[in-house]
FITI-986527 format. One line per field, with one value per residue (C-alpha): residue number from 1; residue in three letters; chain; x, y, z. Coordinates in nm, 3 decimals. Layout:
<pts>
i: NUM / ...
aa: ala / ...
ch: A / ...
x: X / ...
y: Y / ...
z: Z / ...
</pts>
This chain:
<pts>
i: 1 / 2 / 3 / 4 / 5 / 6 / 7 / 8 / 9 / 10 / 11 / 12 / 13 / 14 / 15 / 16 / 17 / 18 / 19 / 20 / 21 / 22 / 23 / 24 / 25 / 26 / 27 / 28 / 29 / 30 / 31 / 32 / 33 / 34 / 35 / 36 / 37 / 38 / 39 / 40 / 41 / 42 / 43 / 44 / 45 / 46 / 47 / 48 / 49 / 50 / 51 / 52 / 53 / 54 / 55 / 56 / 57 / 58 / 59 / 60 / 61 / 62 / 63 / 64 / 65 / 66 / 67 / 68 / 69 / 70 / 71 / 72 / 73 / 74 / 75 / 76 / 77 / 78 / 79 / 80 / 81 / 82 / 83 / 84 / 85 / 86 / 87 / 88 / 89 / 90 / 91 / 92 / 93 / 94 / 95 / 96 / 97 / 98 / 99 / 100 / 101 / 102 / 103 / 104 / 105 / 106 / 107 / 108 / 109 / 110 / 111 / 112 / 113 / 114 / 115 / 116 / 117 / 118 / 119 / 120 / 121 / 122 / 123 / 124 / 125 / 126 / 127 / 128 / 129 / 130 / 131 / 132 / 133 / 134 / 135 / 136 / 137 / 138 / 139 / 140 / 141 / 142 / 143 / 144 / 145 / 146 / 147 / 148 / 149 / 150 / 151 / 152 / 153 / 154 / 155 / 156 / 157 / 158 / 159 / 160 / 161 / 162 / 163 / 164 / 165 / 166 / 167 / 168 / 169 / 170 / 171 / 172 / 173 / 174 / 175 / 176 / 177 / 178 / 179 / 180 / 181 / 182 / 183 / 184 / 185 / 186 / 187 / 188 / 189 / 190 / 191 / 192 / 193 / 194 / 195 / 196 / 197 / 198 / 199 / 200 / 201 / 202 / 203 / 204 / 205 / 206 / 207 / 208 / 209 / 210 / 211 / 212 / 213 / 214 / 215 / 216 / 217 / 218 / 219 / 220 / 221 / 222 / 223 / 224 / 225 / 226 / 227 / 228 / 229 / 230 / 231 / 232 / 233 / 234 / 235 / 236 / 237 / 238 / 239 / 240 / 241 / 242 / 243 / 244 / 245 / 246 / 247 / 248 / 249 / 250 / 251 / 252 / 253 / 254 / 255 / 256 / 257 / 258 / 259 / 260 / 261 / 262 / 263 / 264 / 265 / 266 / 267 / 268 / 269 / 270 / 271 / 272 / 273 / 274 / 275 / 276 / 277 / 278 / 279 / 280 / 281 / 282 / 283 / 284 / 285 / 286 / 287 / 288 / 289 / 290 / 291 / 292 / 293 / 294 / 295 / 296 / 297 / 298 / 299 / 300 / 301 / 302 / 303 / 304 / 305 / 306 / 307 / 308 / 309 / 310 / 311 / 312 / 313 / 314 / 315 / 316 / 317 / 318 / 319 / 320 / 321 / 322 / 323 / 324 / 325 / 326 / 327 / 328
aa: met / lys / val / ser / val / leu / gly / thr / gly / ser / phe / ala / ser / ala / ile / ala / gln / ile / leu / thr / asp / asn / asn / asn / asp / val / leu / leu / trp / thr / asn / asp / leu / lys / gln / ile / asn / glu / ile / asn / thr / arg / his / thr / asn / gln / gln / tyr / tyr / asp / asn / phe / lys / phe / ser / asn / lys / val / ser / ala / thr / ser / asn / leu / asn / glu / leu / leu / glu / tyr / ser / glu / leu / ile / ile / ile / ala / leu / pro / ser / lys / ile / ile / ser / asp / val / thr / lys / lys / ile / asn / lys / ile / leu / lys / gln / thr / lys / ser / lys / lys / val / phe / leu / asn / met / ser / lys / gly / ile / asp / tyr / lys / asn / leu / thr / thr / ile / ser / glu / ile / ile / glu / asn / asn / ile / asp / asn / ile / tyr / ile / lys / lys / thr / tyr / thr / met / thr / gly / pro / thr / phe / ala / lys / glu / ile / ile / glu / arg / lys / ile / ser / lys / phe / ser / leu / ala / gly / lys / asp / leu / asp / asp / ala / thr / leu / ile / lys / ser / leu / phe / glu / asn / glu / tyr / ile / leu / ile / asp / val / thr / asn / asp / ile / lys / gly / ile / glu / ile / ile / ser / ser / ile / lys / asn / ile / val / ala / leu / ala / ser / gly / ile / leu / asp / gly / leu / gly / tyr / gln / asn / asn / thr / his / ala / leu / ile / ile / thr / glu / gly / ile / lys / glu / met / met / lys / leu / ala / leu / phe / tyr / asn / ile / asp / thr / asn / thr / ile / leu / ser / val / ser / gly / ile / gly / asp / leu / val / leu / thr / ala / ser / ser / thr / thr / ser / arg / asn / tyr / ile / thr / gly / lys / lys / val / gly / glu / gly / gln / lys / ile / asp / ala / ala / ile / glu / thr / thr / lys / thr / val / val / glu / gly / val / glu / cys / ala / lys / ala / met / tyr / lys / leu / ser / lys / lys / his / lys / ile / glu / leu / pro / ile / thr / asn / ala / ile / tyr / asn / ile / phe / phe / lys / asn / lys / glu / pro / lys / lys / glu / ile / leu / lys / ile / phe / lys
ch: A / A / A / A / A / A / A / A / A / A / A / A / A / A / A / A / A / A / A / A / A / A / A / A / A / A / A / A / A / A / A / A / A / A / A / A / A / A / A / A / A / A / A / A / A / A / A / A / A / A / A / A / A / A / A / A / A / A / A / A / A / A / A / A / A / A / A / A / A / A / A / A / A / A / A / A / A / A / A / A / A / A / A / A / A / A / A / A / A / A / A / A / A / A / A / A / A / A / A / A / A / A / A / A / A / A / A / A / A / A / A / A / A / A / A / A / A / A / A / A / A / A / A / A / A / A / A / A / A / A / A / A / A / A / A / A / A / A / A / A / A / A / A / A / A / A / A / A / A / A / A / A / A / A / A / A / A / A / A / A / A / A / A / A / A / A / A / A / A / A / A / A / A / A / A / A / A / A / A / A / A / A / A / A / A / A / A / A / A / A / A / A / A / A / A / A / A / A / A / A / A / A / A / A / A / A / A / A / A / A / A / A / A / A / A / A / A / A / A / A / A / A / A / A / A / A / A / A / A / A / A / A / A / A / A / A / A / A / A / A / A / A / A / A / A / A / A / A / A / A / A / A / A / A / A / A / A / A / A / A / A / A / A / A / A / A / A / A / A / A / A / A / A / A / A / A / A / A / A / A / A / A / A / A / A / A / A / A / A / A / A / A / A / A / A / A / A / A / A / A / A / A / A / A / A / A / A / A / A / A / A / A / A / A / A / A / A / A / A / A / A / A / A / A / A / A / A / A
x: 0.000 / 0.108 / 0.114 / 0.163 / 0.350 / 0.359 / 0.705 / 1.067 / 1.189 / 1.327 / 0.984 / 0.856 / 1.169 / 1.095 / 0.736 / 0.865 / 1.090 / 0.806 / 0.585 / 0.853 / 0.956 / 0.596 / 0.637 / 0.453 / 0.562 / 0.602 / 0.603 / 0.732 / 0.657 / 0.867 / 0.947 / 1.319 / 1.447 / 1.795 / 1.650 / 1.427 / 1.730 / 1.918 / 1.631 / 1.570 / 1.936 / 2.126 / 1.833 / 1.967 / 1.849 / 2.173 / 2.020 / 1.878 / 2.062 / 2.427 / 2.407 / 2.060 / 1.934 / 1.580 / 1.444 / 1.421 / 1.045 / 1.073 / 1.075 / 1.014 / 0.839 / 0.759 / 0.439 / 0.128 / -0.086 / 0.145 / 0.136 / -0.244 / -0.276 / -0.031 / -0.249 / -0.586 / -0.406 / -0.239 / -0.014 / 0.069 / 0.412 / 0.479 / 0.561 / 0.224 / 0.256 / 0.253 / -0.027 / -0.305 / -0.150 / -0.074 / -0.424 / -0.578 / -0.368 / -0.477 / -0.842 / -0.798 / -0.648 / -0.916 / -1.185 / -1.041 / -0.986 / -1.307 / -1.129 / -1.179 / -0.887 / -0.817 / -0.604 / -0.375 / -0.223 / 0.107 / 0.208 / 0.163 / 0.052 / -0.232 / -0.310 / -0.236 / -0.474 / -0.790 / -0.691 / -0.779 / -0.618 / -0.455 / -0.742 / -0.974 / -0.747 / -0.776 / -1.155 / -1.191 / -0.969 / -1.068 / -1.428 / -1.606 / -1.692 / -1.318 / -1.247 / -1.321 / -1.190 / -0.956 / -0.727 / -0.447 / -0.167 / 0.075 / 0.281 / 0.622 / 0.811 / 1.145 / 1.224 / 1.584 / 1.476 / 1.222 / 1.500 / 1.697 / 1.387 / 1.345 / 1.006 / 0.765 / 0.391 / 0.138 / -0.222 / -0.439 / -0.754 / -1.053 / -1.420 / -1.506 / -1.273 / -1.383 / -1.037 / -0.839 / -0.769 / -0.617 / -0.396 / -0.284 / -0.188 / 0.024 / 0.225 / 0.229 / 0.529 / 0.786 / 0.888 / 0.570 / 0.264 / -0.067 / -0.363 / -0.691 / -0.922 / -1.202 / -1.075 / -0.908 / -0.947 / -0.806 / -0.483 / -0.418 / -0.463 / -0.274 / 0.016 / 0.069 / 0.129 / 0.425 / 0.650 / 0.593 / 0.682 / 0.995 / 1.111 / 1.066 / 1.244 / 1.538 / 1.559 / 1.578 / 1.866 / 2.046 / 2.002 / 2.168 / 1.865 / 1.858 / 1.633 / 1.422 / 1.323 / 1.260 / 1.014 / 0.836 / 0.806 / 0.665 / 0.411 / 0.312 / 0.286 / 0.038 / -0.165 / -0.184 / -0.299 / -0.572 / -0.693 / -0.719 / -0.889 / -1.158 / -1.209 / -1.229 / -1.402 / -1.112 / -1.128 / -0.905 / -0.776 / -0.626 / -0.412 / -0.301 / -0.219 / 0.109 / -0.002 / -0.059 / 0.169 / 0.383 / 0.469 / 0.511 / 0.760 / 0.965 / 0.986 / 1.031 / 1.297 / 1.507 / 1.819 / 1.777 / 1.437 / 1.462 / 1.239 / 1.444 / 1.770 / 1.640 / 1.523 / 1.859 / 2.042 / 1.815 / 1.872 / 2.246 / 2.214 / 2.201 / 1.990 / 1.649 / 1.687 / 2.026 / 1.897 / 1.613 / 1.829 / 2.108 / 1.860 / 1.816 / 1.476 / 1.144 / 1.089 / 0.711 / 0.689 / 0.756 / 0.463 / 0.246 / 0.317 / 0.199 / -0.130 / -0.185 / -0.112 / -0.378 / -0.622 / -0.553 / -0.620 / -0.933 / -1.088 / -0.930 / -0.742 / -0.440 / -0.141 / 0.177 / 0.427 / 0.268 / 0.268 / 0.637 / 0.748 / 0.544 / 0.701 / 1.052 / 1.023 / 0.788 / 0.838 / 1.212 / 1.159 / 1.442 / 1.431 / 1.517 / 1.268 / 0.985 / 1.054 / 1.068 / 0.727 / 0.578 / 0.649 / 0.507
y: 0.000 / 0.360 / 0.590 / 0.968 / 1.115 / 1.485 / 1.540 / 1.437 / 1.471 / 1.200 / 1.051 / 1.076 / 0.887 / 0.616 / 0.592 / 0.552 / 0.267 / 0.079 / 0.113 / 0.003 / -0.288 / -0.399 / -0.368 / -0.039 / 0.255 / 0.594 / 0.953 / 1.210 / 1.583 / 1.883 / 2.236 / 2.170 / 2.120 / 2.021 / 1.746 / 1.626 / 1.595 / 1.402 / 1.157 / 1.103 / 1.069 / 0.933 / 0.783 / 0.937 / 1.192 / 1.303 / 1.593 / 1.331 / 1.001 / 0.937 / 0.572 / 0.529 / 0.462 / 0.472 / 0.186 / 0.249 / 0.247 / 0.595 / 0.921 / 1.287 / 1.587 / 1.952 / 1.934 / 1.896 / 1.812 / 1.523 / 1.400 / 1.405 / 1.226 / 0.956 / 0.788 / 0.780 / 0.761 / 1.083 / 1.053 / 1.373 / 1.376 / 1.750 / 1.993 / 2.077 / 2.452 / 2.426 / 2.169 / 2.428 / 2.610 / 2.287 / 2.143 / 2.466 / 2.428 / 2.064 / 2.168 / 2.406 / 2.126 / 1.872 / 2.122 / 2.110 / 1.734 / 1.641 / 1.343 / 1.198 / 1.101 / 0.904 / 1.116 / 0.956 / 1.202 / 1.091 / 1.433 / 1.545 / 1.880 / 2.124 / 2.432 / 2.737 / 2.972 / 2.758 / 2.495 / 2.217 / 1.877 / 1.792 / 1.568 / 1.862 / 2.092 / 1.848 / 1.830 / 2.208 / 2.300 / 2.035 / 2.017 / 1.709 / 1.587 / 1.539 / 1.342 / 0.972 / 0.908 / 1.073 / 0.873 / 0.943 / 0.702 / 0.770 / 0.592 / 0.560 / 0.545 / 0.720 / 0.748 / 0.632 / 0.303 / 0.243 / 0.300 / 0.033 / -0.191 / -0.219 / -0.351 / -0.058 / -0.015 / 0.247 / 0.324 / 0.379 / 0.582 / 0.701 / 0.772 / 0.529 / 0.231 / 0.100 / 0.146 / 0.062 / -0.294 / -0.164 / 0.086 / -0.183 / -0.411 / -0.134 / -0.089 / -0.408 / -0.637 / -0.812 / -0.487 / -0.273 / -0.356 / -0.164 / -0.134 / 0.012 / 0.249 / 0.493 / 0.752 / 0.978 / 1.296 / 1.115 / 0.994 / 1.334 / 1.531 / 1.282 / 1.235 / 1.613 / 1.644 / 1.406 / 1.647 / 1.915 / 1.669 / 1.568 / 1.931 / 1.950 / 1.618 / 1.738 / 2.064 / 1.863 / 1.661 / 1.980 / 2.118 / 1.807 / 1.618 / 1.240 / 0.934 / 1.014 / 1.352 / 1.209 / 0.964 / 1.262 / 1.454 / 1.151 / 1.104 / 1.471 / 1.425 / 1.141 / 1.367 / 1.630 / 1.362 / 1.262 / 1.622 / 1.659 / 1.320 / 1.438 / 1.763 / 1.599 / 1.280 / 1.070 / 0.693 / 0.578 / 0.301 / 0.568 / 0.694 / 0.337 / 0.268 / 0.302 / 0.645 / 0.755 / 0.644 / 0.446 / 0.754 / 0.967 / 0.729 / 0.696 / 1.066 / 1.193 / 0.940 / 0.899 / 1.110 / 1.080 / 1.255 / 1.590 / 1.755 / 1.605 / 1.716 / 2.071 / 2.085 / 1.958 / 2.233 / 2.496 / 2.342 / 2.363 / 2.734 / 2.752 / 3.029 / 2.905 / 3.000 / 2.830 / 2.518 / 2.481 / 2.558 / 2.314 / 2.028 / 2.031 / 1.855 / 2.023 / 2.058 / 2.011 / 2.048 / 2.422 / 2.500 / 2.250 / 2.420 / 2.747 / 2.589 / 2.389 / 2.694 / 2.889 / 2.598 / 2.563 / 2.932 / 2.936 / 2.635 / 2.683 / 2.349 / 2.343 / 2.208 / 2.285 / 2.134 / 2.314 / 2.638 / 2.600 / 2.525 / 2.816 / 3.054 / 2.932 / 2.935 / 3.229 / 3.453 / 3.389 / 3.288 / 3.121 / 2.743 / 2.605 / 2.825 / 2.739 / 2.366 / 2.326 / 2.497 / 2.183 / 1.976 / 2.221
z: 0.000 / -0.058 / 0.246 / 0.264 / 0.563 / 0.648 / 0.795 / 0.755 / 1.114 / 1.341 / 1.413 / 1.055 / 0.950 / 1.206 / 1.080 / 0.725 / 0.837 / 1.008 / 0.701 / 0.453 / 0.679 / 0.626 / 0.248 / 0.203 / -0.014 / 0.156 / 0.034 / 0.285 / 0.270 / 0.376 / 0.258 / 0.303 / -0.054 / 0.062 / 0.279 / -0.005 / -0.230 / 0.039 / 0.093 / -0.279 / -0.384 / -0.083 / 0.114 / 0.435 / 0.693 / 0.855 / 1.042 / 1.278 / 1.217 / 1.134 / 1.030 / 0.889 / 0.537 / 0.411 / 0.205 / -0.169 / -0.108 / 0.052 / -0.142 / -0.052 / -0.203 / -0.125 / -0.332 / -0.113 / -0.417 / -0.499 / -0.140 / -0.129 / -0.464 / -0.352 / -0.089 / 0.083 / 0.420 / 0.535 / 0.842 / 1.031 / 1.196 / 1.214 / 1.496 / 1.652 / 1.600 / 1.218 / 1.182 / 1.169 / 0.872 / 0.685 / 0.733 / 0.601 / 0.285 / 0.257 / 0.274 / -0.021 / -0.229 / -0.133 / -0.233 / -0.585 / -0.605 / -0.415 / -0.258 / 0.091 / 0.313 / 0.629 / 0.864 / 1.122 / 1.367 / 1.523 / 1.657 / 2.018 / 2.152 / 2.216 / 2.007 / 2.224 / 2.049 / 2.064 / 2.324 / 2.081 / 2.030 / 1.698 / 1.584 / 1.654 / 1.452 / 1.160 / 1.187 / 1.233 / 0.938 / 0.685 / 0.564 / 0.693 / 0.342 / 0.275 / 0.593 / 0.581 / 0.935 / 1.189 / 1.418 / 1.662 / 1.747 / 2.031 / 2.295 / 2.465 / 2.139 / 2.100 / 1.730 / 1.773 / 1.931 / 1.655 / 1.401 / 1.593 / 1.574 / 1.951 / 2.067 / 2.109 / 2.162 / 2.048 / 2.137 / 1.829 / 1.895 / 1.697 / 1.755 / 1.475 / 1.455 / 1.112 / 0.957 / 1.272 / 1.156 / 0.832 / 1.016 / 1.262 / 0.973 / 0.818 / 1.138 / 1.343 / 1.305 / 1.524 / 1.695 / 1.678 / 1.891 / 1.890 / 2.129 / 2.006 / 2.195 / 2.112 / 2.365 / 2.109 / 2.316 / 2.617 / 2.459 / 2.299 / 2.622 / 2.840 / 2.599 / 2.585 / 2.961 / 2.965 / 2.773 / 3.037 / 3.313 / 3.119 / 3.112 / 3.490 / 3.539 / 3.330 / 3.524 / 3.847 / 3.700 / 3.596 / 3.948 / 4.091 / 4.222 / 4.172 / 4.184 / 4.492 / 4.351 / 4.003 / 4.157 / 4.315 / 3.987 / 3.804 / 4.086 / 4.058 / 3.681 / 3.728 / 3.958 / 3.683 / 3.440 / 3.686 / 3.722 / 3.345 / 3.320 / 3.562 / 3.373 / 3.028 / 3.148 / 3.021 / 3.070 / 3.359 / 3.134 / 2.909 / 3.198 / 3.272 / 2.906 / 2.717 / 2.595 / 2.955 / 3.236 / 2.990 / 2.786 / 3.099 / 3.262 / 2.943 / 2.861 / 3.216 / 3.315 / 3.002 / 2.958 / 2.579 / 2.576 / 2.394 / 2.655 / 2.939 / 2.773 / 2.727 / 3.089 / 3.212 / 3.021 / 3.178 / 3.523 / 3.465 / 3.398 / 3.020 / 2.866 / 2.754 / 2.386 / 2.368 / 2.546 / 2.295 / 1.990 / 2.080 / 2.132 / 1.748 / 1.744 / 1.832 / 2.209 / 2.220 / 2.599 / 2.582 / 2.348 / 2.534 / 2.868 / 2.715 / 2.607 / 2.927 / 3.142 / 2.953 / 2.988 / 3.363 / 3.424 / 3.209 / 3.383 / 3.728 / 3.726 / 3.957 / 3.759 / 3.961 / 3.713 / 3.419 / 3.618 / 3.708 / 3.352 / 3.214 / 3.467 / 3.385 / 3.005 / 2.948 / 3.252 / 3.302 / 3.664 / 3.854 / 3.777 / 4.122 / 4.305 / 4.063 / 4.048 / 4.426 / 4.457 / 4.294 / 4.606 / 4.859
</pts>
């Protein structure tokens, strides 16, 4: 089967590998012409991986029309802050072609402006007559370990699971496992929180705190998940799934997490802009903290970790003072 993927970052590359390992053809999309040339001629993506080669079944384009013509299934693996603009462009094209698509979101984050999840952004920006189904798939899945074909598990969610079996068959193999749920809002909200907790966990590391304190921050992170679950009426099983606590534990305890690494640099005293820039990949926790902070104030939900990260990254408050407030 042919599959279209919006994105050429570390995770989009990992998605492409899974799909081609399962004998599918993949077309990636980006505006970066240099990267397109690299993927199409050398089959590499050296911005993210030194010793990795794409299958010959992978190609790349900057043409959205071409991407949309290529497949009925459109996978979104973009930084959350650009998804709204890209989906608006997609809608204009689909109005001309009159074709319906299945959208699979594999990005994480909340839109700051409207406080909407990514699946909601898709459904708000693309006319309903051009959307066959919308799904989200997330979990504790570092791209590097997928590239190394380490066993990993996703949660696949959608309100209507008619095409879930097809999507599972595209992805599942000896190293990729998938659970299915209809709690799409739940896994999107819960999976967004973990990046904020990872920033806090990294800051603690940079400040010199160790395992006991890391256990505390993960516990506080679960509490924030529970508060959001109550507000959004999220299924408790979603919190207990790989996209809930599983993703939180991985991201907030791994020293290879981009959010953890960025937090650690800030804890060590590096300037925020420099810490984000030198991480190289997109640090979703920062934008997510901005959105979750706004949501918490609007709905009067007490989220101490979110509040601390917002104050550190957007108000230039002193990291140690803000982080230690979480435990009081």
